[in-house]
N, C-alpha and C positions, 0 to 999 in steps of 0.2 A: 608717476602721476600724469594723467591725461588732462590738459586744460583747453576747455571749449569755451569760446566765446558765444553767448546767446543772442538773442534777437536784439537786445540792448547790448552792444559789444563791451561795454565796460563791466558788465555782469559776466561773471566766468563761472562755469561748473567745473569742478575738480573731482576727477574719478581716479581714486588711488588703485595702485596694482596690489592686489591682496595675495599673499603667499599662504597657502593653507595646506594641512593634512589631517590625518585621524587626531592629532593632538589639538588642533585649534587653527588660528591663523595669526598673521603678522601683516601690518601695513603701516606705512609711513603716512602721516596725516598733515604733516607740514614740513617744508624745508625753506628757510629764508631765501636762499640764492635763486632757487627755481620759482618761488612765488614772486619776487621782484622781477624776474625775467618775464613772466607771462601776466603779471597783475599791476606792477608798479612798486615804487620804492616806499614801502608802508612799514611802520613799527607797531606791534601790538603791544598794549599797556594793560589789559584788563581781559579775564576769561570769566565767562558767566555760564551757568547751568541751570536750566528750569525743568520742571516736571509739570505737564498738563495732562488732563483726561479727554476722552473723546468729546468732540464737538466744541471745544474751547478754541476761540479766536483771539490771537493777541496782535494788537496793532491797528493800524499803520503808524509805526513810531518812528521818530528821528528827533536828532539834536540840531538846532539851527546855527548858534554861535560857535559851538564846539563839535561839529558834526563828526560822526563816528562811521569809519569803514568797519564791516562786519564780515568775518569768515565764519560761516554757521553750518552746523552738521546735526544729525539725529543719532543718537547711540542706542535708543531702544524706541520702537514704534515707527510711526510714520507721520509726516506732515506735508501739507502744500504749503510752500514757501514763496513769497511774493516781495519782489522789489519794484519800486515806483521811483521813476526819474524825476527828481524836483529841481534839476538843474536847467535854468531858463536858457542858458547859452547852448545846450546840448540839442542836437538833431533828434534825440528821442524823449524830449522834454514831454512830461504827461503821460508817457506809456509806461506799461507795467509788463513785467515778465513773471511767470510762475514756473516751479518745478516741484516734483515729489522728491523729498529727502526721506531716506529711511535707514534703519540699522541694516537692512538687507542690501541696499544698493550701496551704502557707505559712502555715498557723495557728499562733496562739501559745496557750498555756494559762496562766492565773494561779492559783496555789494561795497562798492567804494562810497566815500563820503558824498553827500548830496542825495541820498535815496532814502526814501520811507520804507519801512520793513514791517512784515506781518506774517504769521503762520497760523494755519488751521489745522487742528489734529484730526486725522482721519482713522487712526488706530484707537484701541482701548485707552491706552496711555502712550505718551512720548516724552522722552527726556531729550532736552535740545541744549547743545553746547555752543557757544560762540566766543570768538576772539574779537576784541574791539580796538581800534585805532586811538580812541581817546576815552577818558574817563566818563562814567555816568554822571550827568549833572541833572539832578531833579528840577532845578529851577530854569532848565533850558529844554525840557522834554516837550514834544509836540505830538499830536495824533490827528491824523485824517481818519474820517469814518470807513470802515470796512466796506460799507455798501454805497460808497459815493457814486452817484449816478454819472458824473463826468468820467470818472475812471473805468466805470463798468467792469470791475474785475469778475472773472468767471471762477468763482470758488466751487470747489467740488463737494457741496453739501450732500451728505448721505440721507439726510432726512428732509422733510419739508419745513422742519422747524428753523427758525433762525439760529446761528450759533450762540454760544455762551460767550459773552463779552464782559468786560469789567465795567463799572459805572464810569469810570474815566475814560475808557475807549468809547463807549456809547456817547459820550458827550464830545467827541472828537469833531473837528471843523470840516467843512466840505473842502474838496480839493481846490475850489475857486477861492475860498476864505483863507487857505493855509499860506503860511510863509514858505517862500520859495528861496532857492539859491540863485546867485547871479549866473 
């Protein structure tokens, strides 16, 4: 596995070594000891799997009282995945980073606790899987609008239409209004 720190150094892109032949392929997607060495000492307690169609945008989501670190990947299709630093003590506070994750590139993205997360589906469909460092807590979920002018995220929209978002996500707060981390 290759671990690459991105523009926000606590966000890490993981590229697995893939071994393949005419029968198919094999790759290791997670090894606790290597993950700890490159990303920190975290334990995952919950795995999630979602399916979304083209043009769907989910996020920017986070939990404040019980923040979740997330190790995310796409097993079918392609998404543009975004992490926003909400840690006020961080030198990258208020900055975002985005990468394309796909079944083809097989990359994973690590977002530590203290980040908002979103993804936009650029393929016909995308299956998105992620490991979390804390349990989902519906009473603690927060959302920042995907089109927040302060963040000015450069989404790779394929059409001139706005993405499809849930009513809950459409009602998200602005970055300025949202809860932040110390």
